[in-house]
ROPA-894813 format. One line per 2 residues: number of its first residue (from 1); their letters; for each residue x, y, z of C-alpha. Coordinates in nm, 2 decimals, decimal comma. Each point is the difference from the previous one (the first is absolute). Example, Ala and Ser with C-alpha at 12.3 -4.5 7.8 and 13.67 -1.06 7.14 Angstrom:
<sites>
1	AS	1,23:-0,45:0,78  0,14:0,34:-0,07
</sites>
This chain:
<sites>
1	MS	-2,94:7,65:-13,69  0,23:0,13:0,27
3	PR	0,36:-0,13:0,01  0,09:-0,28:0,24
5	SA	0,17:0,09:0,32  0,37:-0,08:0,06
7	SV	-0,11:-0,27:0,25  -0,22:-0,17:-0,25
9	NE	0,28:0,00:-0,26  0,24:-0,14:0,26
11	EL	-0,24:-0,29:0,08  -0,04:-0,07:-0,38
13	RR	0,37:-0,02:-0,03  0,03:-0,23:0,30
15	RS	-0,26:-0,24:-0,13  0,16:-0,01:-0,35
17	RE	0,34:-0,08:0,16  -0,16:-0,27:0,22
19	RL	-0,16:-0,16:-0,30  0,33:-0,01:-0,19
21	LQ	0,17:-0,17:0,30  -0,27:-0,26:0,04
23	AT	-0,01:-0,07:-0,37  0,38:-0,06:0,01
25	VE	-0,03:-0,25:0,28  -0,27:-0,19:-0,19
27	LV	0,17:-0,01:-0,34  0,35:-0,08:0,11
29	SE	-0,14:-0,28:0,22  -0,19:-0,14:-0,30
31	RG	0,25:0,05:-0,28  0,34:0,09:0,15
33	YE	0,20:0,32:-0,03  0,13:-0,03:-0,36
35	AT	-0,34:-0,09:-0,14  -0,17:0,30:0,17
37	TL	0,01:0,33:-0,18  -0,07:0,35:0,13
39	GD	-0,29:0,01:-0,25  -0,14:-0,32:0,15
41	IA	0,01:0,15:0,34  -0,17:0,32:-0,11
43	DR	-0,27:-0,20:-0,18  -0,06:-0,22:0,31
45	AR	-0,02:0,31:0,22  -0,23:0,18:-0,25
47	AA	0,24:0,29:0,01  0,14:0,22:-0,27
49	RG	0,34:-0,14:-0,10  0,17:0,34:0,06
51	LV	-0,08:-0,03:0,36  0,24:-0,29:0,04
53	SY	0,30:0,21:-0,09  -0,14:0,29:0,19
55	YF	0,01:-0,19:0,33  0,29:-0,24:-0,06
57	PG	0,34:0,03:-0,19  -0,03:-0,35:-0,14
59	KR	-0,14:-0,35:0,03  0,26:-0,11:0,25
61	QL	-0,08:0,29:0,24  -0,37:-0,07:-0,04
63	LQ	0,05:-0,37:0,09  0,20:0,09:0,31
65	SA	-0,26:0,25:0,12  -0,28:-0,26:-0,07
67	VH	0,17:-0,27:0,19  0,10:0,22:0,29
69	RL	-0,37:0,10:0,02  -0,10:-0,36:0,02
71	MH	0,27:-0,07:0,26  -0,12:0,29:0,21
73	RT	-0,36:-0,10:-0,02  0,07:-0,36:0,08
75	LQ	0,23:0,09:0,30  -0,25:0,25:0,13
77	DA	-0,29:-0,25:-0,01  0,21:-0,26:0,17
79	LE	0,10:0,24:0,28  -0,35:0,13:0,05
81	RE	-0,20:-0,32:-0,03  -0,20:-0,13:0,30
83	PR	0,08:-0,07:0,26  0,19:0,34:0,01
85	TE	0,32:-0,01:0,19  0,27:0,24:0,12
87	DG	0,24:-0,28:0,08  0,32:0,06:-0,18
89	RE	0,09:-0,37:-0,04  -0,34:-0,09:-0,15
91	RM	0,02:0,30:-0,24  0,35:-0,10:-0,11
93	AR	-0,13:-0,35:-0,07  -0,29:0,13:-0,20
95	AI	0,23:0,22:-0,20  0,23:-0,29:-0,09
97	DA	-0,30:-0,22:-0,10  -0,16:0,27:-0,20
99	IL	0,31:0,07:-0,21  0,09:-0,37:-0,05
101	GL	-0,37:-0,06:-0,09  0,03:0,24:-0,29
103	AE	0,26:-0,22:-0,17  -0,24:-0,29:0,03
105	DW	-0,31:0,18:-0,11  0,15:0,22:-0,27
107	PL	0,30:-0,19:-0,13  0,02:0,14:-0,36
109	LM	-0,06:0,36:0,12  0,26:-0,02:0,29
111	RS	0,26:-0,17:-0,23  -0,04:0,29:-0,24
113	HM	0,03:0,25:0,28  0,32:-0,16:0,14
115	AG	0,16:-0,01:-0,34  -0,08:0,37:-0,04
117	IL	0,16:0,09:0,33  0,33:-0,15:-0,11
119	QA	0,01:0,24:-0,30  0,22:0,30:0,01
121	EG	-0,27:0,24:0,13  -0,07:-0,23:0,30
123	FI	-0,27:0,12:0,25  -0,24:0,27:-0,13
125	QC	-0,07:0,26:0,27  -0,38:0,02:-0,06
127	PE	-0,28:0,07:0,25  -0,09:-0,37:0,01
129	QQ	0,35:-0,10:0,09  0,01:0,27:0,27
131	RL	-0,32:-0,12:0,16  0,13:-0,36:0,00
133	AE	0,32:0,12:0,16  -0,19:0,18:0,27
135	LL	-0,20:-0,31:0,09  0,31:-0,22:0,02
137	RD	0,19:0,26:0,20  -0,30:0,01:0,24
139	TV	0,00:-0,38:0,02  0,37:0,00:0,09
141	QR	-0,05:0,27:0,27  -0,29:-0,18:0,16
143	YG	0,20:-0,32:0,00  0,23:0,18:0,24
145	TT	0,31:0,11:-0,19  0,21:0,27:0,14
147	DV	0,14:0,10:-0,34  -0,27:0,02:-0,27
149	DH	0,23:0,16:-0,26  0,22:-0,31:0,02
151	DY	-0,25:-0,28:0,05  -0,26:0,11:-0,26
153	PV	0,24:-0,04:-0,29  0,11:-0,34:0,14
155	LR	-0,36:-0,12:0,02  -0,07:0,13:-0,35
157	AL	0,31:-0,18:-0,13  -0,09:-0,33:0,17
159	LM	-0,36:0,01:-0,14  0,13:0,08:-0,35
161	GA	0,25:-0,28:0,02  -0,27:-0,24:0,12
163	VF	-0,24:0,10:-0,28  0,28:-0,05:-0,25
165	AE	0,08:-0,34:0,13  -0,37:-0,10:0,00
167	LM	-0,02:0,10:-0,37  0,33:-0,13:-0,13
169	PG	-0,07:-0,18:-0,33  0,11:-0,36:0,02
171	AP	0,10:0,01:0,36  -0,27:0,16:0,21
173	MP	0,01:-0,03:0,38  -0,31:-0,10:0,19
175	MA	-0,18:0,29:0,17  -0,01:-0,20:0,33
177	TL	0,38:-0,03:0,00  0,05:0,37:-0,07
179	RA	-0,26:0,09:0,27  0,18:-0,22:0,25
181	EL	0,33:0,18:-0,06  -0,15:0,34:0,03
183	FK	-0,20:-0,09:0,31  0,32:-0,14:0,15
185	RY	0,19:0,32:-0,08  -0,27:0,21:0,18
187	GL	-0,06:-0,25:0,28  -0,37:-0,05:-0,09
189	EW	-0,21:-0,30:0,09  -0,13:-0,21:-0,30
191	EL	-0,36:0,05:0,11  0,02:0,38:-0,05
193	GV	-0,13:0,16:-0,31  -0,15:-0,24:-0,26
195	PP	0,19:-0,34:0,00  0,02:-0,17:-0,34
197	GE	-0,32:-0,19:-0,09  -0,22:0,23:0,21
199	EP	-0,22:0,28:-0,11  -0,01:0,33:0,19
201	PG	-0,32:0,13:0,15  -0,19:0,18:-0,28
203	GT	0,24:-0,13:-0,26  0,21:0,31:0,00
205	RA	0,34:-0,15:-0,11  -0,07:0,07:-0,36
207	VE	-0,17:0,32:-0,11  -0,28:-0,05:-0,24
209	FA	-0,04:0,29:-0,24  -0,34:0,12:-0,09
211	PI	-0,08:0,01:-0,37  0,08:0,32:-0,18
213	IV	-0,32:0,20:-0,03  0,00:0,31:-0,21
215	TR	-0,29:0,23:-0,05  -0,05:0,07:-0,36
217	RS	0,05:0,36:-0,11  -0,09:0,19:-0,31
219	PA	0,29:0,09:-0,23  -0,02:0,36:0,12
221	DQ	0,03:-0,10:0,36  0,29:-0,23:-0,07
223	DS	0,18:0,28:-0,18  -0,04:0,23:0,30
225	VD	0,13:-0,27:0,24  0,31:-0,04:-0,22
227	QS	0,06:0,37:-0,02  -0,03:0,03:0,38
229	T	0,29:-0,23:0,05
</sites>
């Protein structure tokens, strides 16, 4: 049997990484951060346990990458849903609603994520975080800012603060109140985006993950995949 090409090996690695990220979102949402082990994640992803440490330095870094992937996909779906729009104000409203909606749809996951960000290592500069940053920077630019380098971090901080307030144990703030403050800050009409109590066209506020599907391989094939990584 001829050896696999570099492109095939790269695709196998990409799929393995994606399965690990998806499994992390599922398990932390179900059990919480402390009750989820790297072994659990590997088992859910049907991946060799050594692959977890190959792709990620530790569980905290894996969680951040997984949540940033979820945030990127949720934001991208919100911005691209029908009816498509290039209007900067509508896109800003959709972005705010998408991020606030994550705290409502994935509370345990997002609470674990926010707690991790406050640890010493802070933000993890992973590909998923970079893709999320690019979308938010584009949103700020389309909104009409003249200084993206200043206004993007401000938007990011405001959204993080709102999510934190929404998830505060014992004293959570209502999503509608936080939305109203952010919309006032950016001069947005309440009817833009997805007002609380309404569903967006196509139901794109929350990303639904497809089940993890893994093609069974023979032990020999699995060994060759592991060696290729």
